[in-house]
N, C-alpha and C positions, 0 to 999 in steps of 0.2 A: 041960950046955954043948954036948955033942956033938949033942944034939937040936936046939938053937937054931942051931948052925952048919949042920947039914944043911938046915934050913928056909930059912936065909938064902941058902945056895948055890943051893937050888932056885929061889928067887925071882929070883936074878940070872941063872940060865941059862935060865929059861922064856921062850919066844918071845913077842913082842908080839901080843896078840889084836886082830883087826880090829874096829872099832866096829860095832855092829848098826845097820843103816839102818832108821829108823822109817817106817812107811807112813802117810801122811796121807789120811784118807777124803775122797773128792771131794764127798760130800753135806754140806750145811750142818747144823751141830748146832743144833737148835731147842729152845726152852724147853718147848713141848708135845711130848710123845713122838710123837703121831700126825700132826703137822702137817708140811707141806712148804713151803719158801720158794723162789720162783723168782728167779733172777738175771736181770739185763737181757739177758745172752747167751742164756739158756734161753728167755726170753719171745720174743726175736727169732727164735729157731729155730722156735718153735711157730707164730708168725704167718707166717713164711716158708713153712712147711708148708701153712698155710691158703691162701696165695696160689697155691701149686703145685696144690693140689686144686681151687681155684676156677677156675684157668686150664684145667685138664683137663676139668672137668665143666660149665664155663660158668655157674657159680653167681654170682648177683648179690650183691655185698657192699655194705655201707653204711659210709661214713666221714664226716668233718667237713671242710668247705671251710675250710682254714686259711690260704691265701695265694694271691697272684697274682704271677707272675714273668715278666720279659721275658728271652728266651733270647738268646744271643750272635748267633744268626742273624737275630734280629729278631722272631720269633714269640712269642706269649704262651701261657703254660701256667697251669693251675689246680693248686694243690698241695692234695691231700687227705691227711688223716691217718687211718689205719686202725690202731687200737690202738697208737698212737705211731709207726707206721712210715709213711714218706712214699710217696705215690702221685702220679704225674704224669699229668694229662689235658690234651692239646692243646686249644686254644680251639675248634677245629673239631669236637671231640668232646664239647663241653659243652652242646650243644643250646640255644645262645643265638641264637634266630632273630629277627632284627630286620628290619623292613620297610625296603627301600631304594627310595625314590622321591623326587620333588621335595617332597612334603608332609612327608616324614620325614627331611629332609636336616639332621641335627644334628651333622655332622662325620664324621670318618673312622670306618669301621665298627669297626675294632679298638678304637679308643678308647671307642666307645659300648659295645661288648661288655665291655670292661674295667671300665667304670663300673657296668654291671649286675652283674657279678661282685663288685665291691666292696661293693655293697649286700647281697649274699648271704653275705658272710663270716660263718662260724659256723653255717651251716645244714647239715643232713644231706644227703648226696649218695649216690645209688646209682651203682655202677659195675661194669663187667665188665673183668676183667684181660685185656689184649690182648698183653702182652709181659713177659718176665722176664729179667733179667740176673743170673745166680747169683753171678758174681765180685764185682760191686758191690752186689748185692742191691737193684737198682732195679726199679721196677714202672711200666709204662705202661698206662693204662686208658682206657675210653670210657664216658662218661655216656649218650651218645646210644643206644648199643646196649642198655644196661641199661633205659633208659626204653622203648624199643621192645619189649623182652621183657616188661616189666610191662604195657604196653598190650595186648599179645597175650593175656595171661592174664586181665586184669581188664575189658577193654572189648570184645573181640571175642566174638561170640555163640557159645555152645556148641552141641552137637547138638540141644538142645531149643529153641534160638533165644533163650536168655536170656544176659545178661551180668552179671558180678558188680557192676560199677558201673552203676547204672541210676537213672532219675528217681525222686525222692522217697526215695531210700535215704540213711541217715545213715552217713557214712564218716569215717575218720580222715585228716587231712591234715597235711602239714608246712608250717610257716611258713618261707618262704625269703627274704622281703624285706618290710620295713614302711616305709611313708611316712606322712605326716600324715593323708591321707584315703583310703588304700588299703592293703590287705594282699595280698601275693602268696603263694599256696600251691601246693604240688605234691601232686596227688591221683593216686597210683599211676601215675606216669609222664607225667602231663599237668599243665601249669601253668595257673593260673587266678587272675585278679585279682578281689578282693572289695572293693567300695566301702564307705565308712564307713557309709552308710545301711543296708547289709545285714549289718553286723557286730554291731549291738546295737540293742535297742529304745530304749536310752538314747541321747541325743545325745552323740557322741564328739567332743571338740575335737581330739584327737590320738590316732590309733590306736596310737602308740608307748607310750602310757600303759598299754595293756591287752595288747598283742600284741608278741612279741619273736621275732627270728630264732632258729630252733632249737626253738621251741615245737611241740608236736603238739596240734592242736585238732580238735573234731568239727564237721563241716559237713554240710549237707543238699544233695544233688544236685538242682538245679532243672531242668536239661536236659542232654542228651548228644547230640552230633552226631559220629558215628564212621563216616564212609564208608569209610575205610581206616586202616591203622595209622599212617600218616604225617600224616594230617589229622584230628585229633580235637580238638574243642573242648568245654569243660565250663563250665556256669554253676552257681555254688553260693552259699549264704549261711550265716551263722553264727547269726543271731538267731532263725530259726525252730526251731533245735534247743532253745533255751531258751524257757521259757514267757513269754508276754507279760503282765507284771504292771502295764502302764501304766494300764489301765482301773481296776483295783482301787486303785492308788495315787491316781488322779485323784479317786476318790470321797472320799478323805481331805482333799482340797484344798477350802478354804472361800473364798467371795468376801469380799474385804476382809481375808483372812488375810495375814499377813506371814511370809515364809519365807526362810531362807538358801539361797543357791545359788551355782553357779559358771558363769561365762560360757564357753560352749563354742565360739561362733563369732559373727561379726558380718558381715552382708551387706546392703549398701545401706541402712544406717541401722537395720536391724532387728537386735536383740540376742537371741541364742539362749542360754537359761539352763537348766542342769540343777539342779533344786531338790533339797535334801537329803532331802526326803520321797519321792524317786523319781519326780518328775513333770517332763516336758519343758515349758518355758515360753518365751513370746515377749514381749519388751518393745519397745515402740515409742518410749518416752521414758525419760529419766533425769533425776532431780531433783538429782543431785550435780553440783557445779561441774566436776568432773573427768569426762573421757570414759572410759567403760568399755572395757577391753581383754580380749583372750582370757586365760582362766584367772584373771580377777579374782574374788574372793569378794564377793558383793553381797547386799543386802537387797531382796527382791522382794515387791511387793504385788499380789495377784490381784484383777483387776477383772471378769474374765469367764472362763468355762470353755467351751472349744470341744470338745464331746463327739465331734463328727464326726472331728476330727483328733487327739483325745486329747491336747490341750495346754491349758495354762493361759495366759491372756492378761493382761497387766498392765503394770506399770512398775517401774523400779529406783528405790527411794527413796534409797538411798545405796550407796556403794562401801565395803565393810568393809575389804578389803585388796587393794591393787593388786599384780599380778604383774609386777614390774619386773625 
């Protein structure tokens, strides 16, 4: 009894012990022992560090054109996203050079530039960081200076008189805009338009079916005119990069043969058809009561083979399926 009493009295008189504070590790506990997971905050810190280094070293960065906005002061800006972080480029630094004269008077310049940028949404954009605000973590950049820097590297002659981008060389290009009959690309800081006839040996009814903004394609340089860094023009094509199989395919085409095809274009009553066997064809008449339209599936009868132009000539016997 005495022992129990002593223990009880000791428990009553013992001072309250302060609870031990547990330390929570700052790192994320991962399933795999050797793996690391980045939080949005840590990723943002890493990208911000990249911006600071690029600003100091004048390194060209590449982002995606994600939007166009009008500022409170009335100016327009392009919004670029670099690894999910927002970068702002003023319209004057986007290198959208439009001709201003009576022949090209299509409305207010800013609206025209905004329309051009709208067609470029989703394309890759090079930029140089021109200003940083650490407090708000905002970035202002210039596409123009990035393009000039690339031009200096790839178009200006080196000590031996040669340039990296030269005639007949195959280079990689970025698709920055696509219309029905033309694709606009950027080739190391210089923009260039490629017409549908230079895109493919096949007849293309709509370039949008094969090319998309944001694509990277191979082109062959046909000519380069580079008197100085600010005035450089380039001509290029896509089809010469790929082998021309039209002659080989034409040999498989037989007179009075009937083939399925798709209407690619209609001009002044002449119907241009791409046959399923890989042959370009021209039809001057249609035996179907309905008029053929672009992208219609048709049955084509070959009456003559024009080896000089590598096309089959004939007529449309019927429209298989209309593209309505």
